[in-house]
C-alpha positions in Angstrom: -31.8 43.0 64.0 -34.7 41.7 65.9 -37.2 44.3 67.3 -39.0 43.9 70.5 -42.4 45.6 70.9 -45.9 44.6 71.9 -45.1 42.5 75.2 -41.7 41.3 73.9 -42.7 39.2 71.0 -40.0 38.9 68.2 -40.2 40.8 65.3 -37.9 40.0 61.8 -36.8 41.7 59.4 -37.0 40.0 55.9 -33.2 40.3 55.6 -32.5 38.6 58.8 -35.6 36.1 58.2 -34.2 34.9 55.0 -30.2 34.8 56.7 -32.1 32.6 59.7 -34.0 30.1 57.2 -30.4 30.2 54.5 -28.5 29.0 57.1 -30.8 26.7 58.5 -31.2 25.1 55.2 -27.6 25.0 54.3 -26.9 23.7 57.7 -29.6 20.4 57.8 -29.0 19.7 53.7 -25.3 20.4 53.2 -25.1 17.7 50.1 -28.2 16.3 48.8 -28.7 13.6 46.0 -31.6 15.0 43.9 -33.2 13.1 41.0 -35.4 14.9 38.4 -36.1 16.4 34.9 -34.6 19.3 33.6 -36.5 22.0 32.0 -36.0 25.3 31.0 -32.7 25.2 30.6 -30.6 28.4 29.3 -27.4 29.3 29.4 -26.0 33.0 30.0 -23.2 34.7 28.9 -21.6 34.0 32.2 -21.8 30.1 30.9 -23.3 28.9 34.3 -26.4 26.5 33.6 -29.6 27.6 35.2 -32.5 25.6 34.8 -35.6 23.8 36.9 -35.5 20.4 38.0 -39.1 19.0 38.6 -40.5 15.5 38.9 -44.7 14.8 38.5 -45.5 16.8 41.9 -43.1 19.4 42.4 -40.2 21.7 40.8 -36.7 22.9 42.8 -34.5 25.7 41.2 -30.7 24.3 40.2 -27.8 26.6 38.8 -24.3 24.6 37.8 -21.3 26.9 38.0 -18.8 27.2 35.0 -16.2 26.1 37.2 -17.8 22.6 37.7 -19.5 22.0 34.3 -16.9 22.1 32.1 -16.0 19.1 33.4 -18.8 16.8 32.4 -19.0 15.3 29.6 -22.3 15.9 27.9 -24.6 18.9 27.8 -27.9 18.7 29.3 -31.0 19.8 27.7 -34.8 19.8 28.5 -36.4 17.0 28.9 -33.7 14.6 30.1 -33.9 13.0 33.5 -30.5 13.1 35.7 -29.0 12.4 38.9 -27.3 15.0 40.7 -24.9 16.1 43.8 -25.7 19.6 45.5 -26.0 21.8 48.4 -29.1 23.7 49.4 -28.8 27.9 49.4 -31.3 30.6 49.5 -31.0 33.4 46.9 -31.7 36.2 49.2 -32.4 38.9 46.5 -35.4 37.2 45.8 -36.2 35.0 48.9 -35.7 31.6 47.0 -33.9 28.5 47.0 -32.0 26.4 44.9 -29.9 23.8 44.7 -26.1 24.3 43.4 -25.4 21.7 42.0 -21.1 19.9 41.7 -21.8 16.9 39.5 -24.9 16.0 37.3 -25.4 12.3 35.2 -27.8 11.5 33.0 -30.2 8.8 35.1 -29.8 5.6 33.8 -26.5 6.2 31.6 -24.2 3.9 33.3 -25.8 0.9 32.2 -27.0 2.4 28.8 -23.6 3.2 28.5 -22.2 -0.3 29.4 -24.7 -1.8 26.8 -23.7 0.2 24.4 -20.0 -0.4 24.5 -20.5 -4.3 25.0 -22.6 -4.2 21.6 -20.5 -1.8 19.6 -17.6 -3.9 20.6 -18.9 -7.1 19.7 -20.3 -6.1 16.1 -16.6 -4.2 15.3 -15.2 -7.9 16.0 -17.7 -9.5 13.4 -16.7 -6.7 10.8 -19.9 -5.1 10.8 -18.5 -1.3 10.7 -15.3 -2.9 8.2 -15.3 0.4 5.3 -15.1 -2.6 2.7 -18.8 -3.4 3.4 -19.7 0.2 3.1 -21.4 0.6 0.0 -20.9 4.1 -2.2 -24.0 6.2 -2.1 -25.5 6.8 -5.7 -24.8 10.0 -7.2 -28.3 10.9 -8.0 -30.8 8.3 -7.1 -34.1 8.2 -8.9 -36.5 7.6 -5.3 -35.6 7.8 -1.9 -36.6 5.7 1.4 -37.1 7.9 4.1 -37.7 5.7 7.5 -38.1 8.1 10.4 -41.4 9.6 12.7 -44.4 10.2 11.1 -44.4 13.2 13.4 -42.2 16.1 14.2 -39.5 18.0 12.3 -37.5 15.8 10.8 -39.3 14.7 8.0 -40.7 18.3 7.4 -36.9 19.5 7.2 -35.5 16.4 4.9 -38.5 16.9 2.9 -37.8 21.0 2.9 -34.3 20.4 1.5 -35.0 17.6 -0.8 -37.5 19.7 -2.7 -35.4 22.3 -2.6 -32.2 20.7 -4.2 -34.2 18.7 -6.6 -37.5 19.5 -7.1 -39.6 16.4 -8.3 -38.0 13.9 -6.9 -40.0 10.5 -5.5 -39.8 10.3 -1.8 -41.0 7.1 -0.2 -41.7 7.7 3.4 -42.0 4.6 6.0 -43.4 6.2 9.5 -41.8 4.3 12.1 -41.5 4.8 16.2 -38.1 6.5 16.5 -38.3 5.9 20.3 -40.0 3.7 23.0 -41.1 0.3 23.5 -41.3 -1.6 19.9 -39.3 1.3 18.1 -36.3 -1.1 17.1 -38.5 -3.5 15.7 -40.3 -1.2 13.5 -37.1 0.4 12.2 -35.4 -2.7 11.2 -38.9 -3.8 9.9 -38.7 -0.6 7.5 -35.5 -0.9 6.8 -36.0 -4.8 4.9 -39.3 -3.8 3.5 -37.5 -0.7 1.8 -35.3 -3.2 0.1 -38.0 -5.6 -0.2 -40.3 -3.4 -3.0 -36.9 -2.3 -4.0 -38.0 0.6 -5.5 -35.7 3.3 -3.5 -31.7 3.5 -4.6 -30.7 4.7 -1.2 -32.5 5.1 2.2 -32.5 7.9 4.9 -32.7 6.6 8.6 -33.2 10.1 10.6 -34.7 10.9 13.9 -33.9 14.4 16.1 -31.6 14.5 18.6 -32.4 13.2 22.0 -30.7 11.8 25.7 -29.0 7.8 25.1 -32.7 6.7 26.8 -34.4 8.7 23.6 -31.5 7.5 21.1 -31.8 3.4 22.8 -33.7 2.0 19.5 -30.9 3.1 17.2 -28.2 1.4 19.5 -30.0 -1.7 19.6 -28.6 -5.1 17.7 -31.7 -5.8 15.6 -31.5 -2.4 14.1 -27.5 -2.8 13.5 -28.2 -5.8 11.5 -31.2 -5.1 9.3 -29.1 -2.2 8.2 -25.7 -4.1 7.6 -28.5 -6.6 5.6 -29.6 -4.4 3.3 -28.5 -3.9 -0.5 -29.7 -0.3 -0.8 -27.3 2.1 0.6 -28.4 3.9 3.8 -27.0 7.2 5.3 -27.6 7.6 9.0 -28.8 11.3 10.6 -30.0 10.2 13.9 -29.7 13.1 16.5 -27.9 15.8 16.2 -23.6 16.3 15.5 -22.4 15.1 18.7 -24.7 12.2 19.0 -23.0 9.1 18.2 -24.8 5.4 17.8 -24.4 1.9 16.7 -26.4 2.9 13.8 -23.5 5.8 12.5 -21.1 2.6 12.7 -23.3 0.5 10.5 -24.3 2.7 8.0 -22.8 3.4 4.7 -22.8 7.0 5.9 -23.0 9.3 8.6 -24.5 12.7 8.3 -24.2 15.3 11.5 -28.3 15.8 10.7 -31.5 14.6 8.7 -30.7 18.2 6.9 -27.7 17.3 5.8 -28.2 13.5 5.3 -30.7 15.1 2.5 -28.2 17.2 0.9 -25.8 14.0 0.4 -28.1 12.4 -0.7 -28.8 14.6 -4.1 -27.1 17.1 -5.5 -28.8 21.0 -6.2 -30.7 20.1 -9.5 -30.2 23.8 -10.5 -26.7 23.1 -9.8 -27.0 20.2 -12.8 -28.7 21.9 -15.1 -26.1 24.9 -14.8 -23.1 22.6 -15.1 -25.0 20.6 -18.0 -25.4 23.9 -20.2 -21.7 24.6 -19.7 -20.4 21.7 -20.6 -22.6 21.7 -23.6 -21.6 25.3 -24.7 -18.4 24.2 -23.8 -18.4 21.5 -26.1 -20.3 23.4 -28.9 -17.5 26.2 -28.5 -14.9 23.5 -28.5 -16.5 21.8 -31.4 -17.0 24.7 -33.5 -13.1 25.3 -32.7 -12.5 22.4 -34.0 -14.2 22.3 -37.0 -12.8 25.5 -38.0 -9.4 24.4 -37.7 -10.5 21.3 -39.9 -11.5 23.5 -42.6 -8.5 25.5 -42.4 -6.2 22.8 -42.9 -8.3 21.2 -45.1 -7.8 24.9 -47.0 -4.5 24.3 -47.1 -4.3 21.0 -48.2 -6.2 21.9 -51.0 -3.9 24.4 -51.9 -1.5 22.4 -52.3 -2.3 19.8 -54.2 -1.6 19.2 -57.9 -3.7 18.0 -60.6 -2.8 14.7 -61.6 -2.3 15.4 -64.8 0.5 17.9 -63.9 1.5 15.8 -61.4 2.1 13.1 -64.1 3.9 14.8 -66.4 6.5 15.9 -63.7 6.7 12.9 -62.5 7.2 11.4 -66.6 9.7 14.0 -66.5 11.3 12.5 -63.6 11.1 9.0 -64.7 13.8 10.4 -68.0 15.9 12.1 -66.0 16.3 9.4 -63.6 16.6 6.5 -66.6 19.4 9.2 -68.7 21.3 9.3 -65.3 21.3 5.6 -64.4 22.7 5.4 -68.6 25.3 7.4 -67.6 26.0 5.4 -64.9 26.6 2.1 -66.2 28.8 3.5 -69.0 31.0 4.9 -66.5 31.1 1.9 -64.6 31.5 0.0 -67.0 34.1 1.4 -68.7 36.1 1.4 -65.2 36.0 -2.1 -65.2 37.1 -1.8 -68.8 40.3 -0.4 -67.4 41.2 -1.9 -64.8 40.7 -5.0 -66.0 43.2 -4.3 -68.9 45.8 -2.7 -66.6 45.7 -6.0 -64.9 45.6 -8.0 -67.8 49.0 -6.1 -68.7 50.6 -6.8 -65.6 49.9 -10.5 -65.6 51.7 -10.6 -69.0 54.8 -9.3 -67.7 55.0 -11.6 -64.9 54.2 -15.0 -66.5 54.4 -17.6 -64.0 56.3 -19.9 -66.3 59.7 -18.4 -65.7 58.7 -17.7 -61.9 57.9 -21.5 -61.9 61.2 -22.1 -63.1 63.4 -19.9 -60.6 61.8 -21.5 -58.4 62.3 -24.6 -59.4 65.8 -23.3 -59.7 66.2 -22.4 -55.7 64.1 -25.5 -54.7 67.5 -27.9 -56.2 70.1 -25.8 -54.6 68.4 -25.8 -51.3 67.8 -30.0 -51.5 71.6 -30.2 -52.2 72.4 -27.8 -49.4 69.9 -29.9 -46.7 71.9 -33.3 -48.6 75.6 -32.2 -47.5 74.6 -30.8 -44.3 72.4 -33.9 -43.3 75.4 -36.2 -44.4 78.2 -33.8 -42.6 75.6 -34.1 -39.2 75.1 -37.7 -39.7 78.9 -38.1 -39.6 79.4 -35.8 -36.7 76.7 -38.3 -34.8 78.5 -41.4 -35.5 81.7 -40.1 -34.3 80.4 -39.2 -30.8 78.4 -42.5 -30.7 81.8 -44.4 -30.8 84.1 -42.4 -28.6 80.8 -42.5 -26.0 80.8 -46.4 -26.7 84.1 -46.9 -26.0 84.6 -44.9 -22.8 81.6 -46.8 -21.7 83.2 -49.8 -22.3 85.9 -49.1 -20.7 83.7 -48.3 -17.5 81.6 -51.6 -18.0 82.3 -54.1 -14.8 82.1 -57.3 -16.7 85.2 -56.1 -18.4 87.0 -55.5 -15.7 85.8 -59.0 -14.1 87.2 -61.0 -17.6 90.9 -59.8 -16.5 90.5 -61.5 -13.4 88.8 -59.7 -10.9 85.7 -60.6 -8.9 83.1 -59.2 -6.9 82.5 -60.7 -3.5 79.1 -60.1 -1.6 77.8 -61.2 2.1 75.0 -63.1 2.5 72.3 -63.0 2.5 72.5 -59.0 2.8 74.0 -59.0 -0.2 76.2 -55.8 0.5 80.0 -55.7 -1.4 83.2 -57.1 0.4 85.8 -54.0 0.6 87.2 -55.0 4.0 88.0 -58.4 5.5 86.7 -57.0 9.3 83.1 -56.8 7.5 82.9 -60.6 7.5 83.0 -63.1 10.2 84.6 -66.6 10.4 82.4 -69.4 8.8 80.3 -66.1 7.1 79.1 -67.2 3.7 80.0 -65.3 0.6 78.9 -64.9 -3.2 81.4 -64.1 -6.0 80.6 -63.0 -8.7 83.3 -63.9 -11.8 83.6 -62.9 -15.4 81.2 -66.0 -16.1 79.3 -67.7 -13.3 79.9 -66.8 -9.5 80.5 -69.0 -6.2 79.1 -69.7 -2.6 81.8 -69.9 -0.9 82.3 -70.1 3.2 85.2 -68.0 4.8 87.5 -70.4 7.0 90.7 -67.8 7.5 90.7 -63.8 7.0 94.3 -62.3 6.1 94.0 -59.4 7.5 98.0 -58.1 6.2 
């Protein structure tokens, strides 16, 4: 509502003025792209994102509601430079303007992410990430090589964890730049230097969290190849648990945080001492129990032992008893053999071989005479049969018929036997078989009567 006083000059209420400014800004800047650095980032219970976007000369408030920020692939944090699309709005109760963002991305993330993916695929194809190249982390290292920034909370966190878990452990710190120009060269050189010294049993490579730009040194090929070439096992503890770098893939072990890397590197000394004490006590207890069992067994064995003289006397008595049993057994066996011999001798005398041989000779003579008689009868029968067959065969002999004046005529040149005068032609040639010899004739005339 506008009130008009003092010569009709327009006078605005605060509400009306703020509303007009809000309408003007939202109409003039419906959607804008803005780039800047995040600060004062916070997430209240509503899960909306509130932060300030600033550059070298100015700052502006920003908000991203839960419906939009759930689609982000990253979590914004202080110090991160982002580019976002949003609309200008005025928060009327406070009279402040802000940008309501619909979309955010880390500045330069597209190029860095592409480089990260390309290097990751190439090194993976070369086998730098293969499990077969991973070296085991020693159970109890004597010296730990620590490659990290000289300043910051990381080195103090790792040292505190190591001192808490295993006091008086030797730690060699190799301070390096962990971001910015030349950081990759320093990290690779420090890893190589720890290997040249040869004192460390394991290396912890660590830094705090950060954006993709901040972790660029740990995504460099030089650092990756230095880690792969290290003869000493390396634990990578770069950033927070959600941060993933090329160094994590190449390292022999990845820890979610630097403190977790220290826990992976060494066991708890107090637990080892307690375990050793428990094992020592258990070993002593088992040894005592074993000795007690052996003593009990020895006592039982001693009670069962017999004096050698008494044992010898028992054995002599046993030998005498066995000797007597052996003699009795031999006498009994000999007597049984004698009785069997006499029985067989008496039986043999009753069955003399000479009488049996005489009877068999007599039977043999009878069988020979019987066989000769049967054989002569068989021969006479066979001779009679042979003569009968010979007579019958002679009667069937064609030469015998020829001898009575008959002949056999065959046509030439076929040689077929002629049984009918019609079977030959006039002037046909014939072969006439006689009782003695043969004739070759020619037909001059046929008599068919």
